[in-house]
PDB file of the backbone (N, CA, C, O) and the ligand in Angstrom, with CONECT records:
HET     ZN  A 101       1
ATOM      1  N   MET A   1      22.112 138.067 266.051  1.00  0.00           N
ATOM      2  CA  MET A   1      21.072 138.661 266.907  1.00  0.00           C
ATOM      3  C   MET A   1      21.728 139.570 267.932  1.00  0.00           C
ATOM      4  O   MET A   1      22.632 139.142 268.649  1.00  0.00           O
ATOM      5  N   PRO A   2      21.293 140.799 268.009  1.00  0.00           N
ATOM      6  CA  PRO A   2      21.937 141.748 268.919  1.00  0.00           C
ATOM      7  C   PRO A   2      21.610 141.483 270.381  1.00  0.00           C
ATOM      8  O   PRO A   2      20.569 140.928 270.731  1.00  0.00           O
ATOM      9  N   LEU A   3      22.541 141.902 271.202  1.00  0.00           N
ATOM     10  CA  LEU A   3      22.387 141.763 272.648  1.00  0.00           C
ATOM     11  C   LEU A   3      21.957 143.104 273.222  1.00  0.00           C
ATOM     12  O   LEU A   3      22.604 144.128 273.002  1.00  0.00           O
ATOM     13  N   TYR A   4      20.871 143.080 273.949  1.00  0.00           N
ATOM     14  CA  TYR A   4      20.368 144.315 274.523  1.00  0.00           C
ATOM     15  C   TYR A   4      20.505 144.291 276.039  1.00  0.00           C
ATOM     16  O   TYR A   4      20.403 143.243 276.677  1.00  0.00           O
ATOM     17  N   GLU A   5      20.736 145.459 276.589  1.00  0.00           N
ATOM     18  CA  GLU A   5      20.847 145.584 278.038  1.00  0.00           C
ATOM     19  C   GLU A   5      19.591 146.237 278.593  1.00  0.00           C
ATOM     20  O   GLU A   5      19.031 147.160 278.002  1.00  0.00           O
ATOM     21  N   TYR A   6      19.173 145.738 279.728  1.00  0.00           N
ATOM     22  CA  TYR A   6      17.980 146.274 280.354  1.00  0.00           C
ATOM     23  C   TYR A   6      18.228 146.534 281.830  1.00  0.00           C
ATOM     24  O   TYR A   6      19.085 145.910 282.455  1.00  0.00           O
ATOM     25  N   VAL A   7      17.463 147.465 282.367  1.00  0.00           N
ATOM     26  CA  VAL A   7      17.467 147.677 283.804  1.00  0.00           C
ATOM     27  C   VAL A   7      16.018 147.716 284.263  1.00  0.00           C
ATOM     28  O   VAL A   7      15.157 148.324 283.627  1.00  0.00           O
ATOM     29  N   CYS A   8      15.776 147.051 285.379  1.00  0.00           N
ATOM     30  CA  CYS A   8      14.424 146.985 285.898  1.00  0.00           C
ATOM     31  C   CYS A   8      14.129 148.207 286.762  1.00  0.00           C
ATOM     32  O   CYS A   8      14.882 148.496 287.692  1.00  0.00           O
ATOM     33  N   PRO A   9      13.048 148.928 286.472  1.00  0.00           N
ATOM     34  CA  PRO A   9      12.713 150.117 287.259  1.00  0.00           C
ATOM     35  C   PRO A   9      12.198 149.760 288.643  1.00  0.00           C
ATOM     36  O   PRO A   9      12.157 150.616 289.527  1.00  0.00           O
ATOM     37  N   ARG A  10      11.816 148.544 288.837  1.00  0.00           N
ATOM     38  CA  ARG A  10      11.249 148.170 290.132  1.00  0.00           C
ATOM     39  C   ARG A  10      12.323 147.684 291.107  1.00  0.00           C
ATOM     40  O   ARG A  10      12.401 148.156 292.241  1.00  0.00           O
ATOM     41  N   CYS A  11      13.145 146.742 290.658  1.00  0.00           N
ATOM     42  CA  CYS A  11      14.127 146.171 291.586  1.00  0.00           C
ATOM     43  C   CYS A  11      15.557 146.518 291.200  1.00  0.00           C
ATOM     44  O   CYS A  11      16.505 146.078 291.850  1.00  0.00           O
ATOM     45  N   ASN A  12      15.714 147.313 290.135  1.00  0.00           N
ATOM     46  CA  ASN A  12      17.033 147.780 289.718  1.00  0.00           C
ATOM     47  C   ASN A  12      17.943 146.689 289.186  1.00  0.00           C
ATOM     48  O   ASN A  12      19.145 146.908 289.033  1.00  0.00           O
ATOM     49  N   ALA A  13      17.401 145.539 288.907  1.00  0.00           N
ATOM     50  CA  ALA A  13      18.224 144.477 288.345  1.00  0.00           C
ATOM     51  C   ALA A  13      18.635 144.847 286.924  1.00  0.00           C
ATOM     52  O   ALA A  13      17.831 145.360 286.145  1.00  0.00           O
ATOM     53  N   GLU A  14      19.882 144.583 286.603  1.00  0.00           N
ATOM     54  CA  GLU A  14      20.343 144.773 285.236  1.00  0.00           C
ATOM     55  C   GLU A  14      20.559 143.415 284.608  1.00  0.00           C
ATOM     56  O   GLU A  14      21.103 142.504 285.232  1.00  0.00           O
ATOM     57  N   PHE A  15      20.133 143.292 283.381  1.00  0.00           N
ATOM     58  CA  PHE A  15      20.329 142.028 282.694  1.00  0.00           C
ATOM     59  C   PHE A  15      20.453 142.262 281.203  1.00  0.00           C
ATOM     60  O   PHE A  15      20.103 143.326 280.692  1.00  0.00           O
ATOM     61  N   GLU A  16      20.953 141.257 280.521  1.00  0.00           N
ATOM     62  CA  GLU A  16      21.130 141.346 279.087  1.00  0.00           C
ATOM     63  C   GLU A  16      20.262 140.296 278.420  1.00  0.00           C
ATOM     64  O   GLU A  16      19.997 139.233 278.979  1.00  0.00           O
ATOM     65  N   LYS A  17      19.837 140.612 277.240  1.00  0.00           N
ATOM     66  CA  LYS A  17      18.980 139.675 276.544  1.00  0.00           C
ATOM     67  C   LYS A  17      19.284 139.694 275.058  1.00  0.00           C
ATOM     68  O   LYS A  17      19.352 140.750 274.428  1.00  0.00           O
ATOM     69  N   LEU A  18      19.463 138.505 274.519  1.00  0.00           N
ATOM     70  CA  LEU A  18      19.610 138.371 273.080  1.00  0.00           C
ATOM     71  C   LEU A  18      18.228 138.313 272.469  1.00  0.00           C
ATOM     72  O   LEU A  18      17.419 137.455 272.821  1.00  0.00           O
ATOM     73  N   GLN A  19      17.963 139.213 271.567  1.00  0.00           N
ATOM     74  CA  GLN A  19      16.655 139.172 270.934  1.00  0.00           C
ATOM     75  C   GLN A  19      16.718 139.821 269.564  1.00  0.00           C
ATOM     76  O   GLN A  19      17.561 140.681 269.308  1.00  0.00           O
ATOM     77  N   PRO A  20      15.827 139.403 268.697  1.00  0.00           N
ATOM     78  CA  PRO A  20      15.802 140.009 267.365  1.00  0.00           C
ATOM     79  C   PRO A  20      15.426 141.477 267.436  1.00  0.00           C
ATOM     80  O   PRO A  20      14.732 141.911 268.356  1.00  0.00           O
ATOM     81  N   MET A  21      15.887 142.230 266.464  1.00  0.00           N
ATOM     82  CA  MET A  21      15.636 143.672 266.480  1.00  0.00           C
ATOM     83  C   MET A  21      14.145 143.990 266.536  1.00  0.00           C
ATOM     84  O   MET A  21      13.739 145.011 267.090  1.00  0.00           O
ATOM     85  N   ALA A  22      13.351 143.121 265.966  1.00  0.00           N
ATOM     86  CA  ALA A  22      11.917 143.363 265.939  1.00  0.00           C
ATOM     87  C   ALA A  22      11.325 143.412 267.340  1.00  0.00           C
ATOM     88  O   ALA A  22      10.279 144.018 267.575  1.00  0.00           O
ATOM     89  N   GLN A  23      12.029 142.753 268.273  1.00  0.00           N
ATOM     90  CA  GLN A  23      11.508 142.719 269.640  1.00  0.00           C
ATOM     91  C   GLN A  23      12.308 143.606 270.580  1.00  0.00           C
ATOM     92  O   GLN A  23      12.112 143.562 271.795  1.00  0.00           O
ATOM     93  N   ALA A  24      13.188 144.394 270.039  1.00  0.00           N
ATOM     94  CA  ALA A  24      14.023 145.248 270.871  1.00  0.00           C
ATOM     95  C   ALA A  24      13.166 146.202 271.691  1.00  0.00           C
ATOM     96  O   ALA A  24      12.196 146.774 271.195  1.00  0.00           O
ATOM     97  N   GLY A  25      13.540 146.359 272.941  1.00  0.00           N
ATOM     98  CA  GLY A  25      12.809 147.299 273.774  1.00  0.00           C
ATOM     99  C   GLY A  25      11.758 146.634 274.628  1.00  0.00           C
ATOM    100  O   GLY A  25      11.164 147.278 275.492  1.00  0.00           O
ATOM    101  N   ALA A  26      11.517 145.354 274.402  1.00  0.00           N
ATOM    102  CA  ALA A  26      10.516 144.663 275.197  1.00  0.00           C
ATOM    103  C   ALA A  26      11.157 143.484 275.909  1.00  0.00           C
ATOM    104  O   ALA A  26      11.515 142.479 275.296  1.00  0.00           O
ATOM    105  N   ALA A  27      11.289 143.636 277.215  1.00  0.00           N
ATOM    106  CA  ALA A  27      11.830 142.540 278.007  1.00  0.00           C
ATOM    107  C   ALA A  27      11.324 142.679 279.430  1.00  0.00           C
ATOM    108  O   ALA A  27      11.143 143.784 279.941  1.00  0.00           O
ATOM    109  N   ASP A  28      11.104 141.555 280.047  1.00  0.00           N
ATOM    110  CA  ASP A  28      10.639 141.564 281.424  1.00  0.00           C
ATOM    111  C   ASP A  28      11.768 141.197 282.368  1.00  0.00           C
ATOM    112  O   ASP A  28      12.623 140.371 282.049  1.00  0.00           O
ATOM    113  N   CYS A  29      11.756 141.818 283.527  1.00  0.00           N
ATOM    114  CA  CYS A  29      12.770 141.544 284.528  1.00  0.00           C
ATOM    115  C   CYS A  29      12.727 140.082 284.956  1.00  0.00           C
ATOM    116  O   CYS A  29      11.658 139.556 285.264  1.00  0.00           O
ATOM    117  N   PRO A  30      13.885 139.425 284.976  1.00  0.00           N
ATOM    118  CA  PRO A  30      13.925 138.024 285.394  1.00  0.00           C
ATOM    119  C   PRO A  30      13.669 137.861 286.892  1.00  0.00           C
ATOM    120  O   PRO A  30      13.360 136.762 287.353  1.00  0.00           O
ATOM    121  N   ASN A  31      13.795 138.937 287.644  1.00  0.00           N
ATOM    122  CA  ASN A  31      13.545 138.867 289.086  1.00  0.00           C
ATOM    123  C   ASN A  31      12.074 139.037 289.425  1.00  0.00           C
ATOM    124  O   ASN A  31      11.471 138.189 290.084  1.00  0.00           O
ATOM    125  N   CYS A  32      11.509 140.137 288.968  1.00  0.00           N
ATOM    126  CA  CYS A  32      10.167 140.491 289.414  1.00  0.00           C
ATOM    127  C   CYS A  32       9.171 140.570 288.266  1.00  0.00           C
ATOM    128  O   CYS A  32       7.988 140.842 288.473  1.00  0.00           O
ATOM    129  N   GLU A  33       9.662 140.328 287.049  1.00  0.00           N
ATOM    130  CA  GLU A  33       8.800 140.278 285.878  1.00  0.00           C
ATOM    131  C   GLU A  33       8.141 141.613 285.531  1.00  0.00           C
ATOM    132  O   GLU A  33       7.161 141.662 284.788  1.00  0.00           O
ATOM    133  N   ALA A  34       8.689 142.677 286.076  1.00  0.00           N
ATOM    134  CA  ALA A  34       8.217 143.996 285.660  1.00  0.00           C
ATOM    135  C   ALA A  34       8.813 144.316 284.285  1.00  0.00           C
ATOM    136  O   ALA A  34       9.898 143.840 283.951  1.00  0.00           O
ATOM    137  N   PRO A  35       8.114 145.109 283.504  1.00  0.00           N
ATOM    138  CA  PRO A  35       8.676 145.532 282.215  1.00  0.00           C
ATOM    139  C   PRO A  35       9.933 146.361 282.437  1.00  0.00           C
ATOM    140  O   PRO A  35       9.906 147.358 283.158  1.00  0.00           O
ATOM    141  N   ALA A  36      11.021 145.954 281.824  1.00  0.00           N
ATOM    142  CA  ALA A  36      12.300 146.615 282.061  1.00  0.00           C
ATOM    143  C   ALA A  36      12.566 147.673 281.009  1.00  0.00           C
ATOM    144  O   ALA A  36      12.020 147.632 279.907  1.00  0.00           O
ATOM    145  N   ASN A  37      13.412 148.614 281.368  1.00  0.00           N
ATOM    146  CA  ASN A  37      13.808 149.667 280.441  1.00  0.00           C
ATOM    147  C   ASN A  37      15.095 149.281 279.748  1.00  0.00           C
ATOM    148  O   ASN A  37      16.029 148.771 280.367  1.00  0.00           O
ATOM    149  N   ARG A  38      15.126 149.528 278.473  1.00  0.00           N
ATOM    150  CA  ARG A  38      16.329 149.210 277.734  1.00  0.00           C
ATOM    151  C   ARG A  38      17.405 150.243 278.012  1.00  0.00           C
ATOM    152  O   ARG A  38      17.130 151.442 278.056  1.00  0.00           O
ATOM    153  N   ILE A  39      18.622 149.779 278.197  1.00  0.00           N
ATOM    154  CA  ILE A  39      19.766 150.675 278.352  1.00  0.00           C
ATOM    155  C   ILE A  39      20.380 150.871 276.978  1.00  0.00           C
ATOM    156  O   ILE A  39      20.811 149.913 276.337  1.00  0.00           O
ATOM    157  N   VAL A  40      20.417 152.101 276.537  1.00  0.00           N
ATOM    158  CA  VAL A  40      21.013 152.380 275.239  1.00  0.00           C
ATOM    159  C   VAL A  40      22.481 152.683 275.448  1.00  0.00           C
ATOM    160  O   VAL A  40      22.854 153.748 275.940  1.00  0.00           O
ATOM    161  N   SER A  41      23.298 151.731 275.067  1.00  0.00           N
ATOM    162  CA  SER A  41      24.729 151.939 275.230  1.00  0.00           C
ATOM    163  C   SER A  41      25.327 152.361 273.895  1.00  0.00           C
ATOM    164  O   SER A  41      25.171 151.688 272.876  1.00  0.00           O
ATOM    165  N   LEU A  42      25.993 153.457 273.932  1.00  0.00           N
ATOM    166  CA  LEU A  42      26.607 153.964 272.715  1.00  0.00           C
ATOM    167  C   LEU A  42      27.900 153.214 272.452  1.00  0.00           C
ATOM    168  O   LEU A  42      28.624 152.818 273.365  1.00  0.00           O
ATOM    169  N   MET A  43      28.152 153.042 271.196  1.00  0.00           N
ATOM    170  CA  MET A  43      29.422 152.429 270.833  1.00  0.00           C
ATOM    171  C   MET A  43      30.566 153.341 271.276  1.00  0.00           C
ATOM    172  O   MET A  43      30.525 154.553 271.069  1.00  0.00           O
ATOM    173  N   ALA A  44      31.560 152.753 271.873  1.00  0.00           N
ATOM    174  CA  ALA A  44      32.681 153.554 272.328  1.00  0.00           C
ATOM    175  C   ALA A  44      33.423 154.120 271.127  1.00  0.00           C
ATOM    176  O   ALA A  44      33.819 153.382 270.225  1.00  0.00           O
ATOM    177  N   PRO A  45      33.603 155.417 271.124  1.00  0.00           N
ATOM    178  CA  PRO A  45      34.340 156.019 270.004  1.00  0.00           C
ATOM    179  C   PRO A  45      35.796 155.568 270.007  1.00  0.00           C
ATOM    180  O   PRO A  45      36.458 155.577 271.045  1.00  0.00           O
ATOM    181  N   ALA A  46      36.278 155.180 268.851  1.00  0.00           N
ATOM    182  CA  ALA A  46      37.642 154.666 268.761  1.00  0.00           C
ATOM    183  C   ALA A  46      38.596 155.767 268.336  1.00  0.00           C
ATOM    184  O   ALA A  46      39.451 155.570 267.473  1.00  0.00           O
ATOM    185  N   GLN A  47      38.439 156.907 268.944  1.00  0.00           N
ATOM    186  CA  GLN A  47      39.240 158.054 268.534  1.00  0.00           C
ATOM    187  C   GLN A  47      40.269 158.448 269.585  1.00  0.00           C
ATOM    188  O   GLN A  47      40.933 159.476 269.453  1.00  0.00           O
ATOM    189  N   VAL A  48      40.396 157.664 270.589  1.00  0.00           N
ATOM    190  CA  VAL A  48      41.251 158.031 271.708  1.00  0.00           C
ATOM    191  C   VAL A  48      42.638 157.419 271.577  1.00  0.00           C
ATOM    192  O   VAL A  48      43.499 157.603 272.438  1.00  0.00           O
ATOM    193  N   ALA A  49      42.839 156.688 270.487  1.00  0.00           N
ATOM    194  CA  ALA A  49      44.107 155.989 270.357  1.00  0.00           C
ATOM    195  C   ALA A  49      45.257 156.946 270.097  1.00  0.00           C
ATOM    196  O   ALA A  49      45.184 157.790 269.204  1.00  0.00           O
ATOM    197  N   GLY A  50      46.286 156.816 270.857  1.00  0.00           N
ATOM    198  CA  GLY A  50      47.504 157.571 270.626  1.00  0.00           C
ATOM    199  C   GLY A  50      47.382 159.045 270.936  1.00  0.00           C
ATOM    200  O   GLY A  50      46.283 159.587 271.056  1.00  0.00           O
ATOM    201  N   GLY A  51      48.529 159.682 271.064  1.00  0.00           N
ATOM    202  CA  GLY A  51      48.548 161.115 271.286  1.00  0.00           C
ATOM    203  C   GLY A  51      48.085 161.481 272.672  1.00  0.00           C
ATOM    204  O   GLY A  51      47.571 160.652 273.423  1.00  0.00           O
ATOM    205  N   SER A  52      48.277 162.727 272.989  1.00  0.00           N
ATOM    206  CA  SER A  52      47.867 163.186 274.294  1.00  0.00           C
ATOM    207  C   SER A  52      46.593 163.997 274.180  1.00  0.00           C
ATOM    208  O   SER A  52      46.318 164.615 273.151  1.00  0.00           O
ATOM    209  N   VAL A  53      45.848 163.985 275.218  1.00  0.00           N
ATOM    210  CA  VAL A  53      44.617 164.763 275.225  1.00  0.00           C
ATOM    211  C   VAL A  53      44.922 166.141 275.782  1.00  0.00           C
ATOM    212  O   VAL A  53      45.508 166.274 276.856  1.00  0.00           O
ATOM    213  N   GLY A  54      44.525 167.146 275.056  1.00  0.00           N
ATOM    214  CA  GLY A  54      44.805 168.499 275.525  1.00  0.00           C
ATOM    215  C   GLY A  54      43.548 169.318 275.584  1.00  0.00           C
ATOM    216  O   GLY A  54      42.458 168.824 275.293  1.00  0.00           O
ATOM    217  N   GLY A  55      43.691 170.560 275.955  1.00  0.00           N
ATOM    218  CA  GLY A  55      42.551 171.465 275.978  1.00  0.00           C
ATOM    219  C   GLY A  55      41.476 171.008 276.943  1.00  0.00           C
ATOM    220  O   GLY A  55      41.752 170.723 278.108  1.00  0.00           O
ATOM    221  N   GLY A  56      40.258 170.941 276.456  1.00  0.00           N
ATOM    222  CA  GLY A  56      39.149 170.598 277.331  1.00  0.00           C
ATOM    223  C   GLY A  56      39.000 169.118 277.565  1.00  0.00           C
ATOM    224  O   GLY A  56      38.145 168.692 278.341  1.00  0.00           O
ATOM    225  N   GLY A  57      39.819 168.331 276.905  1.00  0.00           N
ATOM    226  CA  GLY A  57      39.691 166.885 277.066  1.00  0.00           C
ATOM    227  C   GLY A  57      40.176 166.421 278.413  1.00  0.00           C
ATOM    228  O   GLY A  57      40.753 167.188 279.184  1.00  0.00           O
ATOM    229  N   CYS A  58      39.946 165.199 278.679  1.00  0.00           N
ATOM    230  CA  CYS A  58      40.351 164.639 279.948  1.00  0.00           C
ATOM    231  C   CYS A  58      41.638 163.861 279.798  1.00  0.00           C
ATOM    232  O   CYS A  58      41.640 162.762 279.243  1.00  0.00           O
ATOM    233  N   ALA A  59      42.708 164.404 280.273  1.00  0.00           N
ATOM    234  CA  ALA A  59      43.968 163.672 280.279  1.00  0.00           C
ATOM    235  C   ALA A  59      44.095 162.988 281.616  1.00  0.00           C
ATOM    236  O   ALA A  59      44.984 163.287 282.414  1.00  0.00           O
ATOM    237  N   CYS A  60      43.213 162.092 281.834  1.00  0.00           N
ATOM    238  CA  CYS A  60      43.004 161.612 283.188  1.00  0.00           C
ATOM    239  C   CYS A  60      44.180 160.830 283.745  1.00  0.00           C
ATOM    240  O   CYS A  60      44.587 159.803 283.202  1.00  0.00           O
ATOM    241  N   GLY A  61      44.693 161.328 284.808  1.00  0.00           N
ATOM    242  CA  GLY A  61      45.674 160.578 285.561  1.00  0.00           C
ATOM    243  C   GLY A  61      45.048 160.126 286.859  1.00  0.00           C
ATOM    244  O   GLY A  61      45.742 159.725 287.793  1.00  0.00           O
ATOM    245  N   GLY A  62      43.760 160.193 286.908  1.00  0.00           N
ATOM    246  CA  GLY A  62      43.040 159.827 288.109  1.00  0.00           C
ATOM    247  C   GLY A  62      42.453 161.036 288.818  1.00  0.00           C
ATOM    248  O   GLY A  62      41.678 160.905 289.764  1.00  0.00           O
ATOM    249  N   ALA A  63      42.838 162.219 288.343  1.00  0.00           N
ATOM    250  CA  ALA A  63      42.437 163.436 289.043  1.00  0.00           C
ATOM    251  C   ALA A  63      40.947 163.713 288.933  1.00  0.00           C
ATOM    252  O   ALA A  63      40.324 164.214 289.869  1.00  0.00           O
ATOM    253  N   CYS A  64      40.378 163.376 287.765  1.00  0.00           N
ATOM    254  CA  CYS A  64      38.996 163.758 287.585  1.00  0.00           C
ATOM    255  C   CYS A  64      38.047 162.584 287.822  1.00  0.00           C
ATOM    256  O   CYS A  64      36.828 162.743 287.762  1.00  0.00           O
ATOM    257  N   ALA A  65      38.597 161.439 288.083  1.00  0.00           N
ATOM    258  CA  ALA A  65      37.773 160.275 288.384  1.00  0.00           C
ATOM    259  C   ALA A  65      36.783 159.949 287.275  1.00  0.00           C
ATOM    260  O   ALA A  65      35.654 159.534 287.537  1.00  0.00           O
ATOM    261  N   CYS A  66      37.212 160.140 286.050  1.00  0.00           N
ATOM    262  CA  CYS A  66      36.306 159.887 284.946  1.00  0.00           C
ATOM    263  C   CYS A  66      36.203 158.406 284.625  1.00  0.00           C
ATOM    264  O   CYS A  66      35.239 157.950 284.011  1.00  0.00           O
ATOM    265  N   GLY A  67      37.213 157.670 285.052  1.00  0.00           N
ATOM    266  CA  GLY A  67      37.236 156.278 284.670  1.00  0.00           C
ATOM    267  C   GLY A  67      36.271 155.477 285.481  1.00  0.00           C
ATOM    268  O   GLY A  67      36.159 154.266 285.289  1.00  0.00           O
TER     269      GLY A  67
HETATM  270 ZN    ZN A 101      12.824 143.620 288.638  1.00  0.00          ZN2+
END
């Protein structure tokens, strides 16, 4: 069963909920019981392994605060 992340538009609470895909997108805030919005988190691309980042990429040494 997938784990979904939600954020409450009313009180800004973030929470996670295990639920079947059939019910994805429907969850109530545990704080205020308002209908929460699902956070769509993209899978992290596993393409950053090894090598240096050049060109337009971020070779972050802390300069761009991307982390
Ligand atoms: Zn709430």
